TORVEXLO-544517 format. One record per residue (C-alpha): x, y, z; residue in three letters. Coordinates in pm, whole numbers, plus 50000, padded with zeros to 5 digits. Example, Ala and Ser with C-alpha at 12.3 -4.5 7.8 and 13.67 -1.06 7.14 Angstrom:
<pts>
512304955050780Ala513674989450714Ser
</pts>
This chain:
<pts>
060035464089389Met063665468689525Lys066425469989292Lys069465467789556Asp068555444789834Leu071495450890064Phe075205459990064Tyr078435441790143Ile080865469290190Gly080615490489869Arg079265460489663Phe075585462789608Ser073475430989582Val070885434389313His067545418389354Gly067415408288994Tyr070895391988971Gly070345375389304Leu067095358589188Met068655348188871Ile071655330889065Gly069215312589290Ile067065301189025Gly070315288188846Phe071675268989147Ile068305253089240Leu067725243188869Ala071225227388860Leu070715207289169Phe067405196089074Leu068615187788722Gly071335166788867Glu069055148289097Tyr066565138588841Arg069275128788596Ala070865105988859Lys067465088888946Lys067055081488572Lys070595068488527Gly071795097488302Met075185113988311Lys075255141188571Glu078265159688425Glu076365163988106Ala073645180888298Ile076265203388458Ile077705210388116Asp074305219087966Leu073295239788245Ala076305260688195Ile076095260987820Ile072335271087842Ala073245297388086Ala075915315087877Val074155309587540Gly070745319987696Gly072195352187844Phe073615360687501Leu070615351287318Gly068415372087551Ala070625402787541Lys070865398787154Ile067195397487094Leu066655426587344Tyr069125446887133Ile067225438286824Ile063815448686939Val065405479987094Ser067615488386794Leu066435526586777Lys067625531187129Glu070655510387099Phe071725529386782Leu071375561486993Gln073215549887307Asn074615513087259Pro076435511487587Leu073235520687771Ala071395491687603Val074075467087649Ile074615475888006Gly070925477488107Ser069005449588273Glu066745442887962Gly066725408487821Phe064145390487602Val063485354887742Val062595339987415Tyr066125348487266Gly067705331587563Gly065395299887534Ile066085295387143Ile069955303887176Ser070115280487491Gly068505252187317Val070425255786997Leu073595255887200Cys072465225587391Cys071675205287075Met075175213786932Leu076645200387256Tyr074555167487253Cys075715161686885Lys079345167386980Val079105143587293Lys076875118387097Lys074055121287340Leu070455117187260Lys069145154987265Phe065535146787326Leu066305129687651Asp068215155287813Tyr065815180787660Phe063045164087866Asp065375164288163Ile066405200788143Val063105218488050Met061485215888403Pro064515233588536Glu064325260088291Val060825268488396Ala061865268588759Leu064745290888677Ala062665314488481Gln060215318688774Ala063085329788995Phe064025352688704Gly060455367988695Arg060645375289077Ile063915392688987Gly062035412488739Cys059655422388984Phe062105435589220Leu063875454088938Ala060775467788823Gly061255456088451Cys058555437388235Cys055985457988430Tyr052225458788348Gly049455481088233Arg048095507488485Pro045255492488690Thr042745501888962Asp042695467289097Ser043495458989457Val046205435889318Phe047905465989140Gly051485472589261Val053025508989302Val056825508389224Phe059345534689386Pro061105559689202Glu064395540589160Asp062425512188979Ser062615506588605Leu058695506988615Ala056765539688630Pro056605550588964Ala053685565189156Gly050955546888973Ile049185511889038Lys050435486988777Leu049425450288705Ile052075427188855Pro052745408588536Thr056205396188668Gln054425377788953Leu051745364288713Ile054665349788493Ser056405335288801Ala053395318188924Val052845303288566Gly056525293588554Asp056285275788886Phe053295259188781Ala054785247888454Ile057765233588626Ala055625213588878Ile053465199488582Ile056315187288382Leu058105171388677Ile054895151688762Ile054495142188407Leu058115132488365Ala058625115188693Asp055315099288761Val053275096488469Val055905088688211Phe057495063788445Glu054345044988523Lys053225043988157Ala056795028388068Lys056155002488357Glu052614993988243Ser050834979687953Ser048725010287916Leu050275020787571Lys050074986487428Ala046294984987521Lys045065019887464Thr047965036587221Gly048495062287498Phe051945068887602Gly054885093687624Met057965093787422Val061315112887452Ser060735148587360Gly057285150387505Asp058115169287823Ile060035196187618Gly057025198087390Cys054745203387667Ile057035230787799Tyr057065247887465Met053225244987439Phe052485257387788Leu055045285887794Tyr054165297887457Gly050425300487547Ile051165315287891Gly053485342387733Arg051215351487444Phe048295357587718Leu050415376987954Val051785400187689Glu048275413687669Phe048875426888024Leu052295440887990Arg053135478387923Asn056615478287823Asp056265468287470Val059715456487305Arg058925457586936Gly055945446886734Thr054965426486448Val051845438186319Gly049175439686587Asn051315413786819Leu054285422487033Ser057615404086939Thr057215378987195Ser053365371787078Gln054575368386724Phe057365342986843Ile054905326687048Ser052845313986774Leu055855296486615Phe056855281486954Ile053485266487017Val052895253786651Ala056735239386668Gly055645222186989Ser052625205886827Ile054735196386526Ile057595180786706Leu054975161086925Tyr053345145886630Val056605136186468Ile058165121886788Asn055165099286827His054935088786454Lys058765080286483Lys057925060386800Ala055085040586646Ser056755032686332Ala
</pts>
Protein backbone atom coordinates (compact mmCIF):
# COMPACT_ATOMS: atom_id res chain seq x y z
CA MET A 1 0.00 0.00 0.00
CA LYS A 2 3.03 2.27 0.46
CA LYS A 3 6.15 1.56 -1.58
CA ASP A 4 8.46 3.98 0.24
CA LEU A 5 7.94 3.85 4.00
CA PHE A 6 10.40 6.57 4.99
CA TYR A 7 13.67 8.24 4.03
CA ILE A 8 17.05 8.32 5.73
CA GLY A 9 18.67 11.29 4.06
CA ARG A 10 18.43 10.51 0.35
CA PHE A 11 18.04 6.81 1.01
CA SER A 12 14.53 5.45 0.55
CA VAL A 13 13.43 2.49 2.69
CA HIS A 14 11.08 0.39 0.56
CA GLY A 15 8.29 -1.50 2.32
CA TYR A 16 8.87 -4.62 0.20
CA GLY A 17 12.57 -4.85 0.97
CA LEU A 18 12.07 -4.06 4.66
CA MET A 19 9.49 -6.84 5.08
CA ILE A 20 11.77 -9.30 3.28
CA GLY A 21 14.59 -8.33 5.64
CA ILE A 22 12.44 -8.64 8.77
CA GLY A 23 11.12 -12.03 7.63
CA PHE A 24 14.64 -13.32 6.96
CA ILE A 25 16.02 -12.20 10.33
CA LEU A 26 13.09 -13.61 12.32
CA ALA A 27 13.24 -16.87 10.38
CA LEU A 28 16.98 -17.14 11.06
CA PHE A 29 16.62 -16.57 14.81
CA LEU A 30 13.69 -18.98 15.06
CA GLY A 31 15.55 -21.62 13.06
CA GLU A 32 18.63 -21.31 15.28
CA TYR A 33 16.51 -21.56 18.43
CA ARG A 34 14.65 -24.67 17.25
CA ALA A 35 17.83 -26.32 15.97
CA LYS A 36 19.56 -25.75 19.33
CA LYS A 37 16.62 -27.33 21.18
CA LYS A 38 16.90 -30.41 18.99
CA GLY A 39 20.68 -30.69 19.36
CA MET A 40 21.36 -29.89 15.71
CA LYS A 41 24.15 -27.77 14.26
CA GLU A 42 23.22 -24.10 14.61
CA GLU A 43 25.96 -23.02 12.19
CA ALA A 44 24.41 -25.27 9.56
CA ILE A 45 21.11 -23.40 9.97
CA ILE A 46 22.89 -20.08 9.35
CA ASP A 47 24.61 -21.50 6.26
CA LEU A 48 21.33 -22.96 4.98
CA ALA A 49 19.50 -19.67 5.56
CA ILE A 50 22.06 -17.72 3.55
CA ILE A 51 22.19 -20.35 0.80
CA ALA A 52 18.39 -20.54 0.64
CA ALA A 53 18.11 -16.73 0.54
CA VAL A 54 20.64 -16.27 -2.26
CA GLY A 55 19.52 -19.34 -4.23
CA GLY A 56 15.88 -18.48 -3.64
CA PHE A 57 16.35 -14.88 -4.78
CA LEU A 58 18.02 -15.96 -8.01
CA GLY A 59 15.51 -18.76 -8.64
CA ALA A 60 12.51 -16.49 -8.05
CA LYS A 61 13.91 -13.85 -10.41
CA ILE A 62 14.83 -16.39 -13.10
CA LEU A 63 11.34 -17.90 -13.09
CA TYR A 64 9.85 -14.38 -13.23
CA ILE A 65 11.99 -13.66 -16.29
CA ILE A 66 10.82 -16.93 -17.89
CA VAL A 67 7.11 -16.21 -17.37
CA SER A 68 7.66 -12.57 -18.44
CA LEU A 69 9.81 -13.52 -21.42
CA LYS A 70 8.00 -11.24 -23.88
CA GLU A 71 8.53 -8.17 -21.67
CA PHE A 72 12.10 -9.28 -20.93
CA LEU A 73 12.99 -9.46 -24.64
CA GLN A 74 11.56 -5.96 -25.12
CA ASN A 75 13.29 -4.40 -22.11
CA PRO A 76 15.61 -6.77 -20.20
CA LEU A 77 16.86 -4.22 -17.66
CA ALA A 78 13.33 -3.17 -16.68
CA VAL A 79 12.33 -6.77 -15.93
CA ILE A 80 15.56 -7.59 -14.08
CA GLY A 81 15.42 -4.40 -12.04
CA SER A 82 11.73 -4.70 -11.18
CA GLU A 83 10.31 -6.00 -7.89
CA GLY A 84 8.83 -8.96 -9.75
CA PHE A 85 9.55 -12.46 -8.47
CA VAL A 86 7.84 -15.86 -8.71
CA VAL A 87 7.93 -17.56 -5.32
CA TYR A 88 7.96 -21.11 -6.69
CA GLY A 89 11.23 -20.40 -8.49
CA GLY A 90 12.72 -19.38 -5.16
CA ILE A 91 11.39 -22.42 -3.30
CA ILE A 92 12.63 -24.91 -5.90
CA SER A 93 16.03 -23.25 -6.31
CA GLY A 94 16.47 -22.76 -2.56
CA VAL A 95 15.66 -26.39 -1.75
CA LEU A 96 18.02 -27.71 -4.45
CA CYS A 97 20.86 -25.52 -3.20
CA CYS A 98 20.24 -26.68 0.39
CA MET A 99 20.21 -30.32 -0.74
CA LEU A 100 23.61 -29.80 -2.35
CA TYR A 101 24.95 -28.15 0.81
CA CYS A 102 23.78 -31.04 3.00
CA LYS A 103 25.33 -33.55 0.60
CA VAL A 104 28.69 -31.75 0.71
CA LYS A 105 28.58 -31.40 4.51
CA LYS A 106 27.32 -34.99 4.93
CA LEU A 107 24.21 -33.85 6.81
CA LYS A 108 20.85 -35.63 6.69
CA PHE A 109 18.88 -33.31 4.44
CA LEU A 110 15.39 -34.34 5.60
CA ASP A 111 16.18 -33.47 9.23
CA TYR A 112 17.21 -29.94 8.26
CA PHE A 113 14.39 -29.75 5.71
CA ASP A 114 11.96 -30.23 8.60
CA ILE A 115 13.71 -27.57 10.69
CA VAL A 116 13.87 -24.97 7.93
CA MET A 117 10.44 -25.17 6.27
CA PRO A 118 8.40 -23.59 9.12
CA GLU A 119 10.81 -20.64 8.97
CA VAL A 120 10.42 -20.48 5.19
CA ALA A 121 6.65 -20.13 5.66
CA LEU A 122 7.25 -17.37 8.23
CA ALA A 123 9.58 -15.47 5.89
CA GLN A 124 7.07 -15.85 3.05
CA ALA A 125 4.34 -14.35 5.22
CA PHE A 126 6.39 -11.20 5.76
CA GLY A 127 7.27 -11.19 2.09
CA ARG A 128 3.57 -11.13 1.21
CA ILE A 129 3.08 -8.16 3.51
CA GLY A 130 5.86 -6.54 1.48
CA CYS A 131 3.92 -7.40 -1.68
CA PHE A 132 0.90 -5.62 -0.21
CA LEU A 133 2.96 -2.50 0.52
CA ALA A 134 4.41 -2.52 -3.01
CA GLY A 135 1.12 -3.42 -4.69
CA CYS A 136 2.44 -6.43 -6.59
CA CYS A 137 0.66 -9.81 -6.68
CA TYR A 138 -2.66 -7.95 -6.58
CA GLY A 139 -6.12 -9.46 -6.81
CA ARG A 140 -9.17 -9.13 -9.02
CA PRO A 141 -11.54 -6.12 -8.88
CA THR A 142 -14.23 -6.50 -6.23
CA ASP A 143 -17.17 -4.67 -4.65
CA SER A 144 -16.56 -6.35 -1.30
CA VAL A 145 -16.07 -4.28 1.84
CA PHE A 146 -12.73 -6.08 2.16
CA GLY A 147 -11.53 -4.64 -1.14
CA VAL A 148 -8.47 -2.37 -1.11
CA VAL A 149 -7.77 0.69 -3.26
CA PHE A 150 -4.09 1.16 -4.05
CA PRO A 151 -2.49 4.60 -4.59
CA GLU A 152 -1.13 5.91 -7.89
CA ASP A 153 2.51 5.04 -7.18
CA SER A 154 1.65 1.40 -6.49
CA LEU A 155 2.37 -1.54 -8.79
CA ALA A 156 -1.33 -2.43 -8.62
CA PRO A 157 -3.98 -0.63 -10.72
CA ALA A 158 -4.94 2.52 -8.83
CA GLY A 159 -8.39 3.86 -8.03
CA ILE A 160 -10.33 0.57 -8.03
CA LYS A 161 -11.12 -1.88 -5.22
CA LEU A 162 -9.07 -5.06 -5.48
CA ILE A 163 -9.07 -8.32 -3.53
CA PRO A 164 -6.10 -8.11 -1.09
CA THR A 165 -4.62 -11.43 -2.22
CA GLN A 166 -1.29 -10.46 -0.66
CA LEU A 167 -2.82 -10.34 2.83
CA ILE A 168 -4.78 -13.55 2.23
CA SER A 169 -1.51 -15.25 1.30
CA ALA A 170 0.26 -13.75 4.32
CA VAL A 171 -2.39 -15.08 6.71
CA GLY A 172 -2.14 -18.49 5.06
CA ASP A 173 1.66 -18.51 5.35
CA PHE A 174 1.53 -17.51 9.03
CA ALA A 175 -1.00 -20.30 9.62
CA ILE A 176 1.24 -22.84 7.85
CA ALA A 177 4.25 -21.76 9.94
CA ILE A 178 2.29 -22.17 13.19
CA ILE A 179 0.86 -25.57 12.15
CA LEU A 180 4.30 -26.88 11.17
CA ILE A 181 5.95 -25.71 14.39
CA ILE A 182 3.21 -27.31 16.50
CA LEU A 183 3.52 -30.57 14.58
CA ALA A 184 7.32 -30.56 14.67
CA ASP A 185 7.87 -29.42 18.26
CA VAL A 186 4.84 -30.91 20.01
CA VAL A 187 3.23 -33.79 18.10
CA PHE A 188 6.45 -35.20 16.64
CA GLU A 189 8.33 -35.08 19.94
CA LYS A 190 5.49 -36.67 21.90
CA ALA A 191 5.13 -39.41 19.29
CA LYS A 192 8.82 -40.24 19.67
CA GLU A 193 8.58 -40.37 23.47
CA SER A 194 5.48 -42.59 23.59
CA SER A 195 4.60 -46.03 22.28
CA LEU A 196 1.79 -44.58 20.16
CA LYS A 197 3.46 -45.54 16.89
CA ALA A 198 4.18 -49.10 18.06
CA LYS A 199 0.57 -49.64 19.16
CA THR A 200 -1.31 -47.98 16.34
CA GLY A 201 1.12 -47.60 13.45
CA PHE A 202 0.77 -43.79 13.70
CA GLY A 203 3.91 -41.74 13.77
CA MET A 204 5.97 -39.08 12.06
CA VAL A 205 9.35 -39.52 10.40
CA SER A 206 12.05 -37.19 9.10
CA GLY A 207 10.79 -35.28 6.08
CA ASP A 208 7.14 -35.21 7.17
CA ILE A 209 7.21 -31.53 8.16
CA GLY A 210 8.67 -30.59 4.79
CA CYS A 211 6.07 -32.73 3.03
CA ILE A 212 3.24 -31.10 4.96
CA TYR A 213 4.61 -27.66 4.04
CA MET A 214 4.66 -28.60 0.35
CA PHE A 215 1.12 -29.98 0.56
CA LEU A 216 -0.41 -27.03 2.42
CA TYR A 217 1.43 -24.34 0.47
CA GLY A 218 0.69 -26.01 -2.86
CA ILE A 219 -3.05 -26.18 -2.17
CA GLY A 220 -3.16 -22.66 -0.76
CA ARG A 221 -1.27 -21.19 -3.69
CA PHE A 222 -3.44 -23.04 -6.20
CA LEU A 223 -6.60 -21.56 -4.65
CA VAL A 224 -5.28 -18.01 -4.20
CA GLU A 225 -4.31 -17.88 -7.86
CA PHE A 226 -8.03 -17.85 -8.75
CA LEU A 227 -8.27 -14.50 -6.96
CA ARG A 228 -5.19 -12.89 -8.48
CA ASN A 229 -5.26 -10.55 -11.46
CA ASP A 230 -1.56 -10.20 -12.31
CA VAL A 231 -1.23 -13.35 -14.37
CA ARG A 232 2.41 -14.26 -15.01
CA GLY A 233 2.31 -16.93 -17.66
CA THR A 234 -0.22 -19.69 -18.24
CA VAL A 235 -0.19 -23.41 -18.98
CA GLY A 236 -3.49 -24.23 -20.63
CA ASN A 237 -6.26 -22.91 -18.38
CA LEU A 238 -3.97 -22.74 -15.36
CA SER A 239 -1.54 -20.05 -14.29
CA THR A 240 2.12 -21.05 -14.16
CA SER A 241 1.97 -21.19 -10.35
CA GLN A 242 -1.16 -23.36 -10.40
CA PHE A 243 0.53 -25.75 -12.82
CA ILE A 244 3.60 -25.99 -10.56
CA SER A 245 1.32 -26.40 -7.52
CA LEU A 246 -0.04 -29.64 -8.95
CA PHE A 247 3.47 -31.12 -9.00
CA ILE A 248 4.33 -29.73 -5.57
CA VAL A 249 1.24 -31.34 -3.99
CA ALA A 250 1.77 -34.62 -5.86
CA GLY A 251 5.46 -34.59 -4.92
CA SER A 252 4.63 -34.04 -1.24
CA ILE A 253 2.35 -37.08 -1.20
CA ILE A 254 4.87 -39.28 -3.03
CA LEU A 255 7.73 -38.19 -0.74
CA TYR A 256 5.56 -38.77 2.34
CA VAL A 257 4.71 -42.32 1.25
CA ILE A 258 8.34 -43.12 0.36
CA ASN A 259 9.60 -41.79 3.69
CA HIS A 260 7.15 -43.89 5.67
CA LYS A 261 7.86 -47.03 3.66
CA LYS A 262 11.59 -46.60 4.33
CA ALA A 263 10.93 -45.95 8.04
CA SER A 264 8.82 -49.09 8.39
CA ALA A 265 11.19 -51.33 6.42
